[in-house]
N, C-alpha and C positions, 0 to 999 in steps of 0.2 A: 504493498497500498506507498501510496505517494501523500505530503503533502504541500502544499505550497506556500509558504512563509518566508516573514519577511522579502528576500531580491533570490530564494532560490528553491531548490525543491528537495525535502527532506523524504528518505523513504527509512520506514517503520514497519516495524514485522510483532504481533500479538498473539503471544501464550496464555493459555488459561483462560476461567470462566469472569466474568465479573461479576453476576448474581450466584448466586446458589442458595438451596431449598434451606431454610430452617425451622423445622416443627411446621407451623400457621404461615409462617414468610419468607420471604427472599430477602435472604442478606447479601449487604454488597462488601464484596472482599478491598484491600487496600489493590490501589496501582502501582507498583513500579516503575521510573523508570530506567533501565539499564546502559549504563553510557561503557561506549566500548575506549581501549587505545589505541595507543599507535604514538599519532594517528600516522596515516597511511595503510591504514589495515579496512576490516569492517567488524559487523555485532558478532559473523558466524560463527567465532572461536566462541562463545556462550554454551552456545548446541550442539550437543545435551545434556553440558556438565552445569548449566542452569536450571533444567527442566524442574527439577524437585522443589522447584521457589515457588512455581506454580500450584505444589498443591495449596499455599495458602494466599498466592498472591496473582494479580492476574499483570503480565509483565509485557510493558512494551518496549522493546527493542527498538534501534535506531541510529543509520550511516551519521556519521560528520559529514558536512557541507564538503564536497571536495572527495569524497571517500566512499566506499562500496560500490551500493544502488542510489546513494544518495547524487544531487545533479553537480556539476561541473559549474563552478564558478569562479571571479577574478580571483585568480590567486594570492592577491593580495589581501584577499578577506577570508583565507586560511589560518583568524587567529585563535586564541581561547576566548576574547576578550568574544568575536563570532561564534564561535562554539555554544560559549552561555546563552547568545540574547536566542540563537536557533533552537536552542531546546526550551529556553522558557516560552517562545513562540511555538512549539509543538503543542507543548502543556494547556496553553488555552486553547489551540485549535480542538486538539481535543476534546473539550472542554470536562479537564479536569481539574479535581482538588486540587489539596496538599498531597504530595506523592511521597511516596521512597525513593530516594537517591540512592540508587547504588552506584558506583564508577572505582574501576579500576586501573590502574595506574594513572595513561595521561586522561582517560575517563573520570579518576579519582578528582584530577587537579581542574575539569570544568564544573563538577558536581561540589567541590567545596567552594567554587568563585556563585556558581549560580545562587548555595544554602546563601553565602552570606549578601547577596547584593539581592534574593530573592525570600526573606526568611517564610513569608507564610505561606512558601508555595511549597515546603518542604512539610513534611509531616514526619519524617527519620532517613537519616541518611547514612550509610554505609561509605567508607574510603576503603580501599584496598592498595596494598603494592601500590602505594603512592606519596610525592612528594610537594611540599608548599612552594617552593621556591627553587631556583637553578641550579642551586647550589649540588644539586644531585647527580648533576653531571661528572663535575670533576670527582665526587667518589665515584662514583662508577667508572670511570677513568683507571683510578687507583686501584680499586678491583679485579678488573680487568688485566691490570700489568701483571696480581699478584696471581691470579687463577687462569687465567686463558691461557689455549693454546696459540703458537704465532698465528694461525689460521682466521682464530675471533679476533686478534690484537686488531691484524689487519680489517677485515671485516668493519670493524667498531671506527678504524678511522676516517668509513665512505659517514658511517651514523653522524660522528660530531663533527662534519664537514658539512655535514645537511647536502650531502654531494653524488644523490644515487641518478644514475642514468637510464635506469629501464626497469620493467617490471618484476623481470628475470633476476638483477640484480636482486633486488628488494628479497625475493624468495629464495635468492641463495644467500642472503645477512639471516635470514630466520632458522635458515636449513642448518646452518654451522651455530649460530648462538644458541640455539637448541637446548644441549645439554646444560648450560650455564640458565637458560629461564625458566627448567624442571628438574628436580632431583631425579625422580621418576621418566626423564625423556625415555621415549619411544619413537625410534626413527621413521619406523613404519604407519605410527598412529599420526604423529607429527606429518610425517607427509602428504596422508589424503587429509589431515585439515587445512595445510596448504594448500592441498589443490583445490579446495573449497575457498579458499580466500580470495576475496578482490582486494587486488593491491593497489598505489599507487605512488609514483614516489613524492610527486611535488609539495603534498601536506607533511610531509615526515619532513623532507628536504628545508620546509620553511619553520619547522618547529625547531626541529637539533641545529641547524643552522642560523638560525633566526631568533624568534621571541623564546621560547624555552631556558634558552640560556642569562635571562638577564626577569622572565620574569618572578612577581613575589607577592606571593597573597597573606603573606605571617600577619600583617598589619589589616586586615579584612574579616581573618577567623573569628574575634572573637565576638562579632556580629552573630554568628549560626547560632539560631535558636533550636533548633532541631536537633532532637537526642542525636548523637553521633557515635558511631561502632566504627574504630581504625584497626584496620587488620594488616599484620606485616606478614611476610615468611623471611624466618630465622635466616635462611642463605641465600636471598633476594641480594642481585649483583647490581640490578640498577637500580632500584629502589627502595636504598637498604635500608632496615627498620630503625635505623636511628633518626630517617625522616618519619618515620610514623610518628615515633615515640614523641617528636615537636610538634608533629600535629594535635596531637590527643593534648598536652600540655596547655593548648591557644587555643582550643574550643573549649569552652566552658562546659565543666561536665565530661565532657565524652570518656567516651571505657577504650581501652587496650586491649587485643588481641594480637599475639606474637604469635604462628606457627611455626613450632621448634621443627617441623618434615616439610618444610615449603622454600622454594626459591621464590619466584616471581610469579610463576603459572598457579595460583592456588588451585584451579580448575583441572590442572594437571597433578597436582601434588597433593595435594586434600581437597578434592569435589566435596566427597560429602561432608565434611566435617566444616567445609566453609557454609553450605546450603544450610548446615543445623544453627551456626553463629546468626544468620542473618534473621531466621524466621524465628527462633530463639527471642532475640533483640529487638522486630518489632513486633512480636507480639507481649511480651514482659513490660516494654521501657514505653515512657511515655514522657509528652511534653512538661518541662520543668515549669512550677510556677514563675511568669514574670513578676 
């Protein structure tokens, strides 16, 4: 499905029912917007790992502008701020009230900026394996230098420079980096998932070669009022756990969970534990009194 919002067209997909029978009445389930990372990829990597969330919530997946099945736009608009405004425009287009916002990696950056700028639009905020400022890049470079193979260090130089020249080169990057992204990396499964994904170099180049170097959401985080769960992977190479710890300190009342057996790809390393943590948080955590 596609929504024409602002100056672009956003592809979205829905999983799970919105209304369910509850005795003599119909009960409305919470709606969660699931925000993908990258940028330069799409939402397909969440399927089917996040499907257990649809047992209790209706999920709205979407692709950022210029990514996946969403429309290509002016590359100058492939920015964090534009992605935030697109997300809010899509929420309003769909007629949604306050949402459960689930952002992983770059999607977590979009989610926390959205929750800070539109606090009444978010009922619960889940920030997984993410960072709130550009310092994560320097730390990731250190980790790759310590843990990476020569080939991994080489492909990361293309990432840091924002210099991918083709879809094939981007696919090669993810294939080489797979063992760092997931402790339970399985080459066959990863290859199948990579074949399903739609990659686009321009958004990731604009991000790592540009705005991700200097962005800083830390001054905005105290404005977030939604109950917030911050999840890190102990062995995450690109958004190291200290960045999640920092986020949890800056968002009032935030809860922090560090998954000891995960790297960056929680959906590969500990998918059921991730879904259980999210569902438990959404069910039992309520907004604090203002």
